[in-house]
Structures are given as C-alpha cells and as structure tokens.
PDB file with one MODEL, atoms N, CA, C and O in Angstrom:
MODEL        1
ATOM      1  N   MET A   1     -38.811-134.114 -25.560  1.00  0.00           N
ATOM      2  CA  MET A   1     -38.791-132.699 -24.936  1.00  0.00           C
ATOM      3  C   MET A   1     -38.537-132.730 -23.575  1.00  0.00           C
ATOM      4  O   MET A   1     -38.988-133.557 -22.784  1.00  0.00           O
ATOM      5  N   SER A   2     -37.578-131.522 -23.254  1.00  0.00           N
ATOM      6  CA  SER A   2     -36.779-131.354 -21.938  1.00  0.00           C
ATOM      7  C   SER A   2     -38.168-130.994 -21.109  1.00  0.00           C
ATOM      8  O   SER A   2     -39.333-130.948 -21.502  1.00  0.00           O
ATOM      9  N   ARG A   3     -37.604-130.766 -19.855  1.00  0.00           N
ATOM     10  CA  ARG A   3     -38.401-130.655 -18.419  1.00  0.00           C
ATOM     11  C   ARG A   3     -39.108-129.082 -18.939  1.00  0.00           C
ATOM     12  O   ARG A   3     -40.303-128.797 -18.874  1.00  0.00           O
ATOM     13  N   SER A   4     -38.182-128.346 -19.369  1.00  0.00           N
ATOM     14  CA  SER A   4     -38.565-126.805 -19.573  1.00  0.00           C
ATOM     15  C   SER A   4     -39.398-126.933 -20.694  1.00  0.00           C
ATOM     16  O   SER A   4     -40.527-126.633 -20.303  1.00  0.00           O
ATOM     17  N   ASN A   5     -39.425-127.191 -21.754  1.00  0.00           N
ATOM     18  CA  ASN A   5     -40.220-127.269 -22.645  1.00  0.00           C
ATOM     19  C   ASN A   5     -41.693-127.819 -22.317  1.00  0.00           C
ATOM     20  O   ASN A   5     -42.682-127.182 -22.682  1.00  0.00           O
ATOM     21  N   SER A   6     -41.796-129.039 -21.607  1.00  0.00           N
ATOM     22  CA  SER A   6     -42.900-129.605 -21.249  1.00  0.00           C
ATOM     23  C   SER A   6     -43.337-128.788 -19.664  1.00  0.00           C
ATOM     24  O   SER A   6     -44.527-128.789 -19.349  1.00  0.00           O
ATOM     25  N   VAL A   7     -42.579-128.294 -18.982  1.00  0.00           N
ATOM     26  CA  VAL A   7     -43.426-127.116 -18.090  1.00  0.00           C
ATOM     27  C   VAL A   7     -43.995-126.032 -19.008  1.00  0.00           C
ATOM     28  O   VAL A   7     -45.220-125.954 -18.916  1.00  0.00           O
ATOM     29  N   LEU A   8     -43.418-125.149 -19.894  1.00  0.00           N
ATOM     30  CA  LEU A   8     -43.877-124.362 -20.507  1.00  0.00           C
ATOM     31  C   LEU A   8     -45.152-124.824 -21.351  1.00  0.00           C
ATOM     32  O   LEU A   8     -46.234-124.264 -21.177  1.00  0.00           O
ATOM     33  N   SER A   9     -44.989-125.880 -22.285  1.00  0.00           N
ATOM     34  CA  SER A   9     -46.007-126.191 -23.022  1.00  0.00           C
ATOM     35  C   SER A   9     -47.815-126.614 -22.002  1.00  0.00           C
ATOM     36  O   SER A   9     -49.001-126.513 -22.317  1.00  0.00           O
ATOM     37  N   ASP A  10     -47.032-127.109 -20.680  1.00  0.00           N
ATOM     38  CA  ASP A  10     -48.275-126.886 -19.459  1.00  0.00           C
ATOM     39  C   ASP A  10     -48.505-125.862 -19.077  1.00  0.00           C
ATOM     40  O   ASP A  10     -49.717-125.664 -18.984  1.00  0.00           O
ATOM     41  N   VAL A  11     -47.822-124.962 -18.755  1.00  0.00           N
ATOM     42  CA  VAL A  11     -48.108-123.603 -18.620  1.00  0.00           C
ATOM     43  C   VAL A  11     -48.776-123.103 -19.396  1.00  0.00           C
ATOM     44  O   VAL A  11     -49.729-122.534 -18.862  1.00  0.00           O
ATOM     45  N   ILE A  12     -48.739-122.981 -21.054  1.00  0.00           N
ATOM     46  CA  ILE A  12     -49.444-122.146 -21.945  1.00  0.00           C
ATOM     47  C   ILE A  12     -50.912-123.140 -22.015  1.00  0.00           C
ATOM     48  O   ILE A  12     -51.982-122.532 -22.012  1.00  0.00           O
ATOM     49  N   ASP A  13     -50.924-124.509 -22.070  1.00  0.00           N
ATOM     50  CA  ASP A  13     -52.559-125.123 -21.962  1.00  0.00           C
ATOM     51  C   ASP A  13     -53.021-124.387 -20.756  1.00  0.00           C
ATOM     52  O   ASP A  13     -53.955-123.607 -20.946  1.00  0.00           O
ATOM     53  N   VAL A  14     -52.565-124.480 -19.599  1.00  0.00           N
ATOM     54  CA  VAL A  14     -53.526-123.885 -18.763  1.00  0.00           C
ATOM     55  C   VAL A  14     -53.995-122.486 -18.450  1.00  0.00           C
ATOM     56  O   VAL A  14     -54.943-121.997 -17.836  1.00  0.00           O
ATOM     57  N   VAL A  15     -52.940-122.033 -19.125  1.00  0.00           N
ATOM     58  CA  VAL A  15     -53.159-120.364 -19.328  1.00  0.00           C
ATOM     59  C   VAL A  15     -54.472-120.174 -20.222  1.00  0.00           C
ATOM     60  O   VAL A  15     -55.527-119.604 -19.945  1.00  0.00           O
ATOM     61  N   SER A  16     -54.015-120.917 -21.532  1.00  0.00           N
ATOM     62  CA  SER A  16     -55.396-121.035 -22.777  1.00  0.00           C
ATOM     63  C   SER A  16     -56.700-121.370 -21.881  1.00  0.00           C
ATOM     64  O   SER A  16     -57.720-120.680 -21.862  1.00  0.00           O
ATOM     65  N   ASP A  17     -56.546-122.202 -21.362  1.00  0.00           N
ATOM     66  CA  ASP A  17     -58.043-122.836 -20.516  1.00  0.00           C
ATOM     67  C   ASP A  17     -58.539-121.999 -19.702  1.00  0.00           C
ATOM     68  O   ASP A  17     -59.697-121.588 -19.632  1.00  0.00           O
ATOM     69  N   GLN A  18     -57.592-121.735 -19.048  1.00  0.00           N
ATOM     70  CA  GLN A  18     -58.032-120.590 -18.024  1.00  0.00           C
ATOM     71  C   GLN A  18     -58.486-119.139 -18.611  1.00  0.00           C
ATOM     72  O   GLN A  18     -59.290-118.396 -18.049  1.00  0.00           O
ATOM     73  N   ALA A  19     -57.967-118.928 -19.577  1.00  0.00           N
ATOM     74  CA  ALA A  19     -58.636-117.579 -20.526  1.00  0.00           C
ATOM     75  C   ALA A  19     -59.369-118.052 -21.052  1.00  0.00           C
ATOM     76  O   ALA A  19     -60.317-117.269 -21.012  1.00  0.00           O
ATOM     77  N   LYS A  20     -59.692-119.021 -21.676  1.00  0.00           N
ATOM     78  CA  LYS A  20     -60.791-119.305 -22.669  1.00  0.00           C
ATOM     79  C   LYS A  20     -60.514-119.137 -23.848  1.00  0.00           C
ATOM     80  O   LYS A  20     -61.494-118.771 -24.496  1.00  0.00           O
ATOM     81  N   VAL A  21     -59.430-119.262 -24.526  1.00  0.00           N
ATOM     82  CA  VAL A  21     -58.845-118.883 -25.433  1.00  0.00           C
ATOM     83  C   VAL A  21     -57.923-120.137 -25.884  1.00  0.00           C
ATOM     84  O   VAL A  21     -57.360-121.047 -25.275  1.00  0.00           O
ATOM     85  N   GLU A  22     -58.068-119.652 -27.599  1.00  0.00           N
ATOM     86  CA  GLU A  22     -57.396-121.369 -28.334  1.00  0.00           C
ATOM     87  C   GLU A  22     -55.887-121.287 -27.822  1.00  0.00           C
ATOM     88  O   GLU A  22     -55.376-120.176 -27.684  1.00  0.00           O
ATOM     89  N   ARG A  23     -55.189-122.411 -27.547  1.00  0.00           N
ATOM     90  CA  ARG A  23     -54.153-122.619 -27.298  1.00  0.00           C
ATOM     91  C   ARG A  23     -53.191-121.767 -28.199  1.00  0.00           C
ATOM     92  O   ARG A  23     -52.265-121.252 -27.571  1.00  0.00           O
ATOM     93  N   ALA A  24     -53.226-121.523 -29.514  1.00  0.00           N
ATOM     94  CA  ALA A  24     -52.664-120.837 -30.767  1.00  0.00           C
ATOM     95  C   ALA A  24     -52.457-119.363 -30.329  1.00  0.00           C
ATOM     96  O   ALA A  24     -51.545-118.625 -30.700  1.00  0.00           O
ATOM     97  N   GLN A  25     -53.219-119.139 -29.684  1.00  0.00           N
ATOM     98  CA  GLN A  25     -53.298-117.757 -29.263  1.00  0.00           C
ATOM     99  C   GLN A  25     -52.120-117.342 -28.233  1.00  0.00           C
ATOM    100  O   GLN A  25     -51.419-116.339 -28.372  1.00  0.00           O
ATOM    101  N   VAL A  26     -52.029-118.170 -27.299  1.00  0.00           N
ATOM    102  CA  VAL A  26     -51.004-118.253 -26.233  1.00  0.00           C
ATOM    103  C   VAL A  26     -49.285-118.428 -26.986  1.00  0.00           C
ATOM    104  O   VAL A  26     -48.989-119.269 -27.834  1.00  0.00           O
ATOM    105  N   SER A  27     -48.712-117.793 -26.625  1.00  0.00           N
ATOM    106  CA  SER A  27     -47.343-117.989 -26.794  1.00  0.00           C
ATOM    107  C   SER A  27     -46.402-117.639 -25.743  1.00  0.00           C
ATOM    108  O   SER A  27     -46.895-116.965 -24.839  1.00  0.00           O
ATOM    109  N   PRO A  28     -44.931-117.986 -25.615  1.00  0.00           N
ATOM    110  CA  PRO A  28     -44.773-118.063 -24.477  1.00  0.00           C
ATOM    111  C   PRO A  28     -44.471-116.725 -23.636  1.00  0.00           C
ATOM    112  O   PRO A  28     -44.235-116.555 -22.440  1.00  0.00           O
ATOM    113  N   THR A  29     -44.579-115.750 -24.838  1.00  0.00           N
ATOM    114  CA  THR A  29     -44.185-114.376 -24.294  1.00  0.00           C
ATOM    115  C   THR A  29     -45.828-113.325 -24.483  1.00  0.00           C
ATOM    116  O   THR A  29     -46.016-112.130 -24.710  1.00  0.00           O
ATOM    117  N   THR A  30     -46.445-114.105 -24.330  1.00  0.00           N
ATOM    118  CA  THR A  30     -48.235-113.382 -24.292  1.00  0.00           C
ATOM    119  C   THR A  30     -48.275-112.754 -23.137  1.00  0.00           C
ATOM    120  O   THR A  30     -47.963-113.552 -22.253  1.00  0.00           O
ATOM    121  N   ASP A  31     -48.538-111.580 -22.665  1.00  0.00           N
ATOM    122  CA  ASP A  31     -48.750-111.010 -21.563  1.00  0.00           C
ATOM    123  C   ASP A  31     -50.145-111.330 -21.148  1.00  0.00           C
ATOM    124  O   ASP A  31     -50.979-111.534 -22.031  1.00  0.00           O
ATOM    125  N   LEU A  32     -50.555-111.409 -19.613  1.00  0.00           N
ATOM    126  CA  LEU A  32     -51.654-112.058 -19.436  1.00  0.00           C
ATOM    127  C   LEU A  32     -52.790-110.959 -19.434  1.00  0.00           C
ATOM    128  O   LEU A  32     -54.010-111.123 -19.464  1.00  0.00           O
ATOM    129  N   SER A  33     -52.206-110.037 -19.399  1.00  0.00           N
ATOM    130  CA  SER A  33     -53.502-109.154 -19.386  1.00  0.00           C
ATOM    131  C   SER A  33     -53.983-108.685 -20.829  1.00  0.00           C
ATOM    132  O   SER A  33     -54.937-107.932 -21.025  1.00  0.00           O
ATOM    133  N   ASP A  34     -53.247-109.199 -21.718  1.00  0.00           N
ATOM    134  CA  ASP A  34     -53.156-109.214 -23.244  1.00  0.00           C
ATOM    135  C   ASP A  34     -54.879-110.305 -23.273  1.00  0.00           C
ATOM    136  O   ASP A  34     -55.877-110.046 -23.945  1.00  0.00           O
ATOM    137  N   LEU A  35     -54.771-110.952 -22.746  1.00  0.00           N
ATOM    138  CA  LEU A  35     -55.801-112.165 -22.611  1.00  0.00           C
ATOM    139  C   LEU A  35     -56.924-111.895 -21.831  1.00  0.00           C
ATOM    140  O   LEU A  35     -57.743-112.732 -21.453  1.00  0.00           O
ATOM    141  N   GLY A  36     -56.936-110.654 -21.595  1.00  0.00           N
ATOM    142  CA  GLY A  36     -57.959-110.075 -21.095  1.00  0.00           C
ATOM    143  C   GLY A  36     -58.059-110.924 -19.259  1.00  0.00           C
ATOM    144  O   GLY A  36     -59.112-110.703 -18.662  1.00  0.00           O
ATOM    145  N   LEU A  37     -57.588-111.312 -18.934  1.00  0.00           N
ATOM    146  CA  LEU A  37     -57.365-111.739 -17.498  1.00  0.00           C
ATOM    147  C   LEU A  37     -57.326-111.139 -16.879  1.00  0.00           C
ATOM    148  O   LEU A  37     -56.412-110.322 -16.997  1.00  0.00           O
ATOM    149  N   GLU A  38     -58.369-110.985 -15.544  1.00  0.00           N
ATOM    150  CA  GLU A  38     -58.494-109.863 -14.598  1.00  0.00           C
ATOM    151  C   GLU A  38     -58.087-110.181 -13.148  1.00  0.00           C
ATOM    152  O   GLU A  38     -57.657-111.332 -13.206  1.00  0.00           O
ATOM    153  N   SER A  39     -58.023-109.853 -12.186  1.00  0.00           N
ATOM    154  CA  SER A  39     -57.568-110.137 -11.027  1.00  0.00           C
ATOM    155  C   SER A  39     -57.936-111.096 -10.438  1.00  0.00           C
ATOM    156  O   SER A  39     -57.134-111.510  -9.601  1.00  0.00           O
ATOM    157  N   LEU A  40     -59.141-111.800 -10.573  1.00  0.00           N
ATOM    158  CA  LEU A  40     -59.944-113.003 -10.076  1.00  0.00           C
ATOM    159  C   LEU A  40     -59.421-114.150 -11.215  1.00  0.00           C
ATOM    160  O   LEU A  40     -59.145-115.289 -10.836  1.00  0.00           O
ATOM    161  N   ASP A  41     -59.336-113.857 -12.277  1.00  0.00           N
ATOM    162  CA  ASP A  41     -58.801-114.625 -13.233  1.00  0.00           C
ATOM    163  C   ASP A  41     -57.446-115.184 -12.851  1.00  0.00           C
ATOM    164  O   ASP A  41     -57.097-116.364 -12.807  1.00  0.00           O
ATOM    165  N   ILE A  42     -56.885-114.292 -12.633  1.00  0.00           N
ATOM    166  CA  ILE A  42     -55.433-114.562 -12.518  1.00  0.00           C
ATOM    167  C   ILE A  42     -55.360-115.321 -11.179  1.00  0.00           C
ATOM    168  O   ILE A  42     -54.478-116.178 -11.113  1.00  0.00           O
ATOM    169  N   VAL A  43     -56.069-115.159 -10.210  1.00  0.00           N
ATOM    170  CA  VAL A  43     -56.232-116.042  -8.532  1.00  0.00           C
ATOM    171  C   VAL A  43     -56.971-117.038  -9.496  1.00  0.00           C
ATOM    172  O   VAL A  43     -55.965-117.692  -9.769  1.00  0.00           O
ATOM    173  N   GLU A  44     -57.782-117.537 -10.085  1.00  0.00           N
ATOM    174  CA  GLU A  44     -57.998-118.961 -10.767  1.00  0.00           C
ATOM    175  C   GLU A  44     -56.900-119.606 -11.366  1.00  0.00           C
ATOM    176  O   GLU A  44     -56.585-120.748 -11.030  1.00  0.00           O
ATOM    177  N   LEU A  45     -56.092-118.759 -12.508  1.00  0.00           N
ATOM    178  CA  LEU A  45     -55.075-119.382 -13.102  1.00  0.00           C
ATOM    179  C   LEU A  45     -54.027-119.856 -11.936  1.00  0.00           C
ATOM    180  O   LEU A  45     -53.531-120.978 -12.035  1.00  0.00           O
ATOM    181  N   ILE A  46     -53.749-119.165 -11.035  1.00  0.00           N
ATOM    182  CA  ILE A  46     -52.748-119.541  -9.578  1.00  0.00           C
ATOM    183  C   ILE A  46     -53.161-120.935  -9.242  1.00  0.00           C
ATOM    184  O   ILE A  46     -52.391-121.849  -9.538  1.00  0.00           O
ATOM    185  N   PHE A  47     -54.342-121.202  -8.630  1.00  0.00           N
ATOM    186  CA  PHE A  47     -54.862-122.250  -8.555  1.00  0.00           C
ATOM    187  C   PHE A  47     -54.701-123.258  -9.199  1.00  0.00           C
ATOM    188  O   PHE A  47     -54.341-124.300  -8.651  1.00  0.00           O
ATOM    189  N   ALA A  48     -54.956-123.162 -10.637  1.00  0.00           N
ATOM    190  CA  ALA A  48     -54.629-124.197 -11.533  1.00  0.00           C
ATOM    191  C   ALA A  48     -53.537-124.482 -11.491  1.00  0.00           C
ATOM    192  O   ALA A  48     -53.238-125.528 -10.915  1.00  0.00           O
ATOM    193  N   LEU A  49     -52.561-123.694 -12.061  1.00  0.00           N
ATOM    194  CA  LEU A  49     -51.341-123.830 -11.814  1.00  0.00           C
ATOM    195  C   LEU A  49     -50.553-124.975 -11.089  1.00  0.00           C
ATOM    196  O   LEU A  49     -49.756-125.832 -11.471  1.00  0.00           O
ATOM    197  N   GLU A  50     -51.296-124.518  -9.475  1.00  0.00           N
ATOM    198  CA  GLU A  50     -50.513-125.135  -7.929  1.00  0.00           C
ATOM    199  C   GLU A  50     -51.224-126.330  -8.279  1.00  0.00           C
ATOM    200  O   GLU A  50     -50.414-127.255  -8.348  1.00  0.00           O
ATOM    201  N   GLU A  51     -52.582-126.765  -8.571  1.00  0.00           N
ATOM    202  CA  GLU A  51     -52.628-128.059  -8.836  1.00  0.00           C
ATOM    203  C   GLU A  51     -52.188-128.733  -9.771  1.00  0.00           C
ATOM    204  O   GLU A  51     -52.254-129.943  -9.553  1.00  0.00           O
ATOM    205  N   LYS A  52     -51.551-128.306 -11.206  1.00  0.00           N
ATOM    206  CA  LYS A  52     -51.244-128.577 -11.961  1.00  0.00           C
ATOM    207  C   LYS A  52     -49.939-129.673 -11.715  1.00  0.00           C
ATOM    208  O   LYS A  52     -49.805-130.866 -11.991  1.00  0.00           O
ATOM    209  N   PHE A  53     -48.880-128.467 -10.931  1.00  0.00           N
ATOM    210  CA  PHE A  53     -47.719-128.881 -11.053  1.00  0.00           C
ATOM    211  C   PHE A  53     -47.634-129.606  -9.607  1.00  0.00           C
ATOM    212  O   PHE A  53     -46.890-130.587  -9.602  1.00  0.00           O
ATOM    213  N   ASP A  54     -48.400-129.229  -8.119  1.00  0.00           N
ATOM    214  CA  ASP A  54     -48.249-129.649  -7.328  1.00  0.00           C
ATOM    215  C   ASP A  54     -46.992-129.347  -6.435  1.00  0.00           C
ATOM    216  O   ASP A  54     -46.075-129.965  -5.896  1.00  0.00           O
ATOM    217  N   ILE A  55     -47.579-127.693  -6.614  1.00  0.00           N
ATOM    218  CA  ILE A  55     -46.544-126.466  -6.039  1.00  0.00           C
ATOM    219  C   ILE A  55     -47.525-125.422  -5.247  1.00  0.00           C
ATOM    220  O   ILE A  55     -48.746-125.343  -5.380  1.00  0.00           O
ATOM    221  N   GLU A  56     -46.788-124.734  -4.495  1.00  0.00           N
ATOM    222  CA  GLU A  56     -47.514-123.465  -4.143  1.00  0.00           C
ATOM    223  C   GLU A  56     -46.700-122.367  -4.545  1.00  0.00           C
ATOM    224  O   GLU A  56     -45.478-122.315  -4.686  1.00  0.00           O
ATOM    225  N   LEU A  57     -47.655-121.421  -4.721  1.00  0.00           N
ATOM    226  CA  LEU A  57     -46.965-120.024  -5.883  1.00  0.00           C
ATOM    227  C   LEU A  57     -47.000-119.487  -4.596  1.00  0.00           C
ATOM    228  O   LEU A  57     -47.859-119.870  -3.803  1.00  0.00           O
ATOM    229  N   ASP A  58     -46.336-118.813  -4.353  1.00  0.00           N
ATOM    230  CA  ASP A  58     -45.999-117.433  -3.700  1.00  0.00           C
ATOM    231  C   ASP A  58     -46.737-116.301  -4.084  1.00  0.00           C
ATOM    232  O   ASP A  58     -45.889-115.423  -4.244  1.00  0.00           O
ATOM    233  N   PHE A  59     -47.715-115.892  -4.291  1.00  0.00           N
ATOM    234  CA  PHE A  59     -48.331-114.594  -5.065  1.00  0.00           C
ATOM    235  C   PHE A  59     -49.218-113.392  -4.373  1.00  0.00           C
ATOM    236  O   PHE A  59     -50.256-113.595  -3.744  1.00  0.00           O
ATOM    237  N   ASN A  60     -48.829-112.554  -4.523  1.00  0.00           N
ATOM    238  CA  ASN A  60     -49.717-111.196  -4.322  1.00  0.00           C
ATOM    239  C   ASN A  60     -49.908-110.020  -5.265  1.00  0.00           C
ATOM    240  O   ASN A  60     -48.954-109.393  -5.725  1.00  0.00           O
ATOM    241  N   ALA A  61     -50.517-109.889  -5.394  1.00  0.00           N
ATOM    242  CA  ALA A  61     -50.871-108.985  -6.731  1.00  0.00           C
ATOM    243  C   ALA A  61     -50.197-107.692  -6.595  1.00  0.00           C
ATOM    244  O   ALA A  61     -49.507-107.201  -7.489  1.00  0.00           O
ATOM    245  N   ASN A  62     -50.469-107.015  -5.167  1.00  0.00           N
ATOM    246  CA  ASN A  62     -49.797-105.683  -4.928  1.00  0.00           C
ATOM    247  C   ASN A  62     -48.082-105.824  -4.804  1.00  0.00           C
ATOM    248  O   ASN A  62     -47.375-104.878  -4.458  1.00  0.00           O
ATOM    249  N   ASP A  63     -47.648-106.946  -5.092  1.00  0.00           N
ATOM    250  CA  ASP A  63     -46.322-107.441  -4.530  1.00  0.00           C
ATOM    251  C   ASP A  63     -45.464-106.622  -6.273  1.00  0.00           C
ATOM    252  O   ASP A  63     -45.887-107.182  -7.284  1.00  0.00           O
ATOM    253  N   PRO A  64     -44.895-105.996  -6.421  1.00  0.00           N
ATOM    254  CA  PRO A  64     -44.014-105.447  -7.370  1.00  0.00           C
ATOM    255  C   PRO A  64     -43.093-107.075  -8.224  1.00  0.00           C
ATOM    256  O   PRO A  64     -42.842-107.167  -9.425  1.00  0.00           O
ATOM    257  N   ASP A  65     -42.754-108.208  -7.074  1.00  0.00           N
ATOM    258  CA  ASP A  65     -42.523-109.460  -7.852  1.00  0.00           C
ATOM    259  C   ASP A  65     -43.971-110.222  -8.936  1.00  0.00           C
ATOM    260  O   ASP A  65     -43.951-111.203  -9.680  1.00  0.00           O
ATOM    261  N   ALA A  66     -44.869-109.455  -8.661  1.00  0.00           N
ATOM    262  CA  ALA A  66     -46.151-109.983  -9.468  1.00  0.00           C
ATOM    263  C   ALA A  66     -45.662-109.936 -10.952  1.00  0.00           C
ATOM    264  O   ALA A  66     -46.507-110.339 -11.751  1.00  0.00           O
ATOM    265  N   ALA A  67     -44.534-109.547 -11.457  1.00  0.00           N
ATOM    266  CA  ALA A  67     -44.148-109.604 -12.915  1.00  0.00           C
ATOM    267  C   ALA A  67     -43.610-110.733 -13.271  1.00  0.00           C
ATOM    268  O   ALA A  67     -43.226-110.955 -14.419  1.00  0.00           O
ATOM    269  N   SER A  68     -43.515-111.757 -12.075  1.00  0.00           N
ATOM    270  CA  SER A  68     -43.021-113.043 -12.304  1.00  0.00           C
ATOM    271  C   SER A  68     -43.884-114.055 -12.817  1.00  0.00           C
ATOM    272  O   SER A  68     -43.602-115.237 -13.012  1.00  0.00           O
ATOM    273  N   ILE A  69     -45.100-113.394 -13.038  1.00  0.00           N
ATOM    274  CA  ILE A  69     -46.401-114.122 -13.729  1.00  0.00           C
ATOM    275  C   ILE A  69     -46.989-113.430 -14.820  1.00  0.00           C
ATOM    276  O   ILE A  69     -48.107-113.543 -15.322  1.00  0.00           O
ATOM    277  N   ALA A  70     -45.963-112.641 -15.113  1.00  0.00           N
ATOM    278  CA  ALA A  70     -46.415-111.418 -16.222  1.00  0.00           C
ATOM    279  C   ALA A  70     -47.001-112.525 -17.520  1.00  0.00           C
ATOM    280  O   ALA A  70     -48.045-112.185 -18.075  1.00  0.00           O
ATOM    281  N   ASN A  71     -46.352-113.763 -17.957  1.00  0.00           N
ATOM    282  CA  ASN A  71     -46.610-114.410 -18.989  1.00  0.00           C
ATOM    283  C   ASN A  71     -45.970-115.706 -18.792  1.00  0.00           C
ATOM    284  O   ASN A  71     -45.300-116.000 -17.802  1.00  0.00           O
ATOM    285  N   PRO A  72     -46.238-116.548 -19.896  1.00  0.00           N
ATOM    286  CA  PRO A  72     -45.820-118.019 -19.762  1.00  0.00           C
ATOM    287  C   PRO A  72     -44.902-118.435 -19.539  1.00  0.00           C
ATOM    288  O   PRO A  72     -44.761-119.348 -18.726  1.00  0.00           O
ATOM    289  N   ASN A  73     -43.642-117.710 -20.421  1.00  0.00           N
ATOM    290  CA  ASN A  73     -42.307-117.798 -20.283  1.00  0.00           C
ATOM    291  C   ASN A  73     -42.253-117.376 -18.794  1.00  0.00           C
ATOM    292  O   ASN A  73     -41.730-118.318 -18.199  1.00  0.00           O
ATOM    293  N   SER A  74     -42.465-116.691 -18.192  1.00  0.00           N
ATOM    294  CA  SER A  74     -41.708-116.117 -16.666  1.00  0.00           C
ATOM    295  C   SER A  74     -42.338-117.048 -15.649  1.00  0.00           C
ATOM    296  O   SER A  74     -41.609-117.432 -14.735  1.00  0.00           O
ATOM    297  N   ILE A  75     -43.953-117.580 -15.697  1.00  0.00           N
ATOM    298  CA  ILE A  75     -44.485-118.608 -14.904  1.00  0.00           C
ATOM    299  C   ILE A  75     -44.327-119.971 -15.188  1.00  0.00           C
ATOM    300  O   ILE A  75     -45.015-120.841 -14.654  1.00  0.00           O
ATOM    301  N   ALA A  76     -43.359-120.209 -16.089  1.00  0.00           N
ATOM    302  CA  ALA A  76     -42.979-121.616 -16.415  1.00  0.00           C
ATOM    303  C   ALA A  76     -41.258-121.368 -15.196  1.00  0.00           C
ATOM    304  O   ALA A  76     -41.021-122.110 -14.243  1.00  0.00           O
ATOM    305  N   ALA A  77     -40.657-120.578 -15.482  1.00  0.00           N
ATOM    306  CA  ALA A  77     -39.235-120.193 -14.756  1.00  0.00           C
ATOM    307  C   ALA A  77     -39.503-120.361 -13.521  1.00  0.00           C
ATOM    308  O   ALA A  77     -38.848-121.195 -12.896  1.00  0.00           O
ATOM    309  N   ALA A  78     -40.559-119.587 -12.853  1.00  0.00           N
ATOM    310  CA  ALA A  78     -40.993-119.793 -11.091  1.00  0.00           C
ATOM    311  C   ALA A  78     -41.433-120.892 -11.026  1.00  0.00           C
ATOM    312  O   ALA A  78     -41.083-121.487 -10.007  1.00  0.00           O
ATOM    313  N   ILE A  79     -42.267-121.606 -11.900  1.00  0.00           N
ATOM    314  CA  ILE A  79     -42.619-123.035 -11.345  1.00  0.00           C
ATOM    315  C   ILE A  79     -41.324-123.944 -11.549  1.00  0.00           C
ATOM    316  O   ILE A  79     -41.417-124.939 -10.831  1.00  0.00           O
ATOM    317  N   GLU A  80     -40.333-123.929 -12.178  1.00  0.00           N
ATOM    318  CA  GLU A  80     -39.181-124.724 -12.452  1.00  0.00           C
ATOM    319  C   GLU A  80     -38.200-124.020 -11.355  1.00  0.00           C
ATOM    320  O   GLU A  80     -37.078-124.518 -11.451  1.00  0.00           O
ATOM    321  N   GLY A  81     -38.250-123.287 -10.616  1.00  0.00           N
ATOM    322  CA  GLY A  81     -37.518-122.685  -9.435  1.00  0.00           C
ATOM    323  C   GLY A  81     -38.215-123.192  -8.187  1.00  0.00           C
ATOM    324  O   GLY A  81     -37.684-123.318  -7.084  1.00  0.00           O
ATOM    325  N   LEU A  82     -39.212-123.409  -8.437  1.00  0.00           N
ATOM    326  CA  LEU A  82     -39.733-124.024  -7.216  1.00  0.00           C
ATOM    327  C   LEU A  82     -39.941-125.430  -7.420  1.00  0.00           C
ATOM    328  O   LEU A  82     -40.175-126.002  -6.355  1.00  0.00           O
ATOM    329  N   ILE A  83     -39.933-126.476  -8.817  1.00  0.00           N
ATOM    330  CA  ILE A  83     -39.706-127.613  -8.912  1.00  0.00           C
ATOM    331  C   ILE A  83     -38.368-128.100  -8.403  1.00  0.00           C
ATOM    332  O   ILE A  83     -38.305-129.180  -7.817  1.00  0.00           O
ATOM    333  N   ASP A  84     -37.107-127.222  -8.635  1.00  0.00           N
ATOM    334  CA  ASP A  84     -35.868-127.658  -7.846  1.00  0.00           C
ATOM    335  C   ASP A  84     -35.122-127.481  -6.716  1.00  0.00           C
ATOM    336  O   ASP A  84     -34.054-127.890  -6.262  1.00  0.00           O
ATOM    337  N   GLU A  85     -36.477-126.357  -6.232  1.00  0.00           N
ATOM    338  CA  GLU A  85     -36.140-126.411  -4.999  1.00  0.00           C
ATOM    339  C   GLU A  85     -36.879-127.436  -4.400  1.00  0.00           C
ATOM    340  O   GLU A  85     -35.968-128.067  -3.864  1.00  0.00           O
ATOM    341  N   GLY A  86     -37.826-127.982  -4.149  1.00  0.00           N
ATOM    342  CA  GLY A  86     -38.629-129.079  -4.353  1.00  0.00           C
ATOM    343  C   GLY A  86     -38.209-130.284  -3.511  1.00  0.00           C
ATOM    344  O   GLY A  86     -38.837-131.340  -3.589  1.00  0.00           O
TER     345      GLY A  86
ENDMDL
END
C-alpha cells in the first residue's frame, strides 16, 4: 500500500470514528456534512487527525480554504502536503 493509500485509509478510519458511523459509510469523496458532522465535531476531527499523524492542521472554519477538509480525499491531500513539508 502506498503512503497515499495508507494516509487516505487512516483518514477514513478517523472520520468514521469521529462521525460514529460504520467505516463502509465513508468513501474518499464522502462530504463531511453528509455524515452529520457539525462545527464542534469538525474541531474534534481536526484534533484527532493531528494526533494520529503528529501534525498541526491550520484550520479556520471561516476561511474559504476550509474546503480543504471537505472530504477524506481533500483531508488526506492536505495531510500529505504537511508530511512532505515536514
């Protein structure tokens, strides 16, 4: 499994755990809002992702770039970018 697939798989695991849904309900393109995640849930998701990957995500819900965490694909891409900068 490539790092990209591994990161995406881990992101899906964290998202499904935070959304309290079965992993099968979360695909790479599942919109987080479709999982019923509200703003506090998103903050908790960010914390869980930061802990899982030992990174710091710069996230502001009022920022137009918040779309970078719209779904597991975009989250994984953002995390990989941080890992590459690392």
